C-alpha positions as CSV (number, residue, x, y, z in Angstrom):
1,M,25.7,-22.2,15.0
2,T,22.3,-22.3,13.0
3,H,22.0,-21.7,9.6
4,Q,18.7,-20.8,8.0
5,A,17.9,-20.9,4.2
6,P,18.1,-16.8,2.3
7,A,14.4,-17.5,1.4
8,L,13.6,-17.7,5.1
9,Q,15.3,-15.3,6.1
10,A,13.4,-12.6,3.0
11,E,10.1,-14.0,4.2
12,Q,10.5,-13.0,8.1
13,Q,11.8,-9.9,7.3
14,R,9.0,-8.5,4.5
15,P,6.6,-6.5,6.1
16,D,3.1,-8.0,6.1
17,A,0.4,-7.2,3.2
18,A,-2.0,-5.7,5.6
19,A,0.1,-2.9,7.3
20,Q,2.2,-2.4,3.2
21,L,-1.5,-1.7,2.1
22,A,-2.4,0.3,5.5
23,Q,0.6,2.4,4.8
24,L,-0.6,2.8,1.4
25,R,-4.1,4.3,2.6
26,E,-2.8,6.8,4.7
27,V,-0.6,8.2,2.0
28,Q,-3.6,8.9,0.0
29,A,-5.9,10.3,2.8
30,L,-2.6,12.8,3.2
31,V,-2.2,13.4,-0.4
32,E,-6.5,14.0,-1.1
33,T,-5.9,16.6,1.7
34,I,-3.2,18.3,0.3
35,A,-5.2,17.9,-2.9
36,G,-8.5,19.7,-1.0
37,R,-10.7,16.5,-1.3
38,S,-12.0,15.1,2.1
39,S,-10.1,12.1,3.2
40,R,-11.5,8.7,2.5
41,A,-10.5,7.3,5.3
42,H,-12.4,4.9,6.9
43,A,-13.4,4.2,10.2
44,A,-10.9,2.3,12.8
45,D,-13.3,-0.5,12.9
46,A,-13.9,-0.8,9.1
47,A,-10.3,-0.9,8.7
48,L,-9.1,-3.2,11.5
49,D,-11.5,-5.4,9.4
50,K,-10.5,-4.6,6.3
51,A,-6.8,-5.4,7.6
52,A,-7.7,-8.9,9.0
53,R,-9.3,-9.8,5.9
54,I,-5.9,-8.5,3.3
55,G,-4.0,-10.7,5.6
56,A,-6.1,-13.7,5.3
57,A,-6.1,-13.2,1.6
58,Y,-2.3,-13.0,1.5
59,G,-2.1,-16.1,3.8
60,D,-4.6,-18.2,1.4
61,A,-2.8,-17.2,-2.2
62,L,-0.4,-19.6,-4.2
63,P,3.0,-18.3,-3.9
64,V,3.4,-16.6,-7.2
65,A,0.7,-13.8,-6.2
66,R,2.2,-13.6,-3.2
67,R,5.3,-12.1,-5.0
68,R,3.4,-10.6,-7.7
69,F,2.0,-8.6,-4.7
70,D,4.9,-8.0,-2.7
71,A,6.7,-7.0,-6.2
72,L,4.0,-4.5,-7.0
73,V,3.4,-2.8,-3.2
74,A,7.2,-2.1,-3.0
75,E,7.0,-0.4,-6.9
76,T,3.7,1.6,-5.8
77,V,5.6,2.6,-2.4
78,A,8.7,3.8,-4.2
79,W,6.4,6.3,-6.5
80,A,4.0,7.0,-3.8
81,A,7.7,7.9,-2.0
82,A,8.9,10.1,-4.7
83,G,5.1,11.6,-5.5
84,V,5.0,12.8,-2.1
85,E,8.6,14.4,-2.3
86,A,7.7,15.9,-5.3
87,L,4.3,17.5,-3.8
88,T,6.5,18.7,-0.6
89,R,9.3,20.6,-2.9
90,A,6.6,21.9,-5.2
91,G,4.4,23.4,-2.1
92,G,1.7,21.2,-2.2
93,S,-0.1,21.5,-5.2
94,P,-3.7,20.7,-5.6
95,P,-4.3,19.5,-9.0
96,A,-0.8,17.5,-8.9
97,A,-2.2,16.0,-5.3
98,A,-5.5,15.1,-6.9
99,R,-3.6,13.3,-9.4
100,L,-1.6,11.2,-6.9
101,A,-4.2,10.3,-5.1
102,D,-6.0,9.2,-7.5
103,E,-3.2,7.0,-9.0
104,L,-2.8,5.4,-5.6
105,A,-6.4,4.7,-5.0
106,L,-6.3,2.9,-8.9
107,A,-2.8,1.1,-7.4
108,T,-4.6,-0.1,-4.4
109,E,-7.2,-1.3,-6.4
110,D,-5.1,-3.4,-8.4
111,L,-3.8,-4.9,-5.2
112,L,-6.4,-5.7,-3.9
113,K,-7.4,-7.7,-7.3
114,L,-4.4,-10.0,-6.8
115,L,-5.7,-11.3,-3.2
116,K,-9.1,-11.6,-5.0
117,L,-10.6,-8.9,-2.6
């Protein structure tokens, strides 16, 4: 029987930074559509390039910055999910969707700043 340290197991289960930000961008694009805005989604090549830069920046970040990023992205995902759920229950109010999209954009910028991007 082998034994692994709990910290190593937790790190192996954590989704990568680029995937988490990509999911938030997808939610933002959906919410912008509900708000009646044209989606600001980038071309596939640009998105892949940005994902690669995010992954590299996350890998280069100090452990304290990675932990802060992980905590902030988990918090952002939780409130984004709650916001989307509230939007769907309310029938997709465009003003509420616009506000959620704006908040997601600000949160994404904050996450990128943590990685110095």
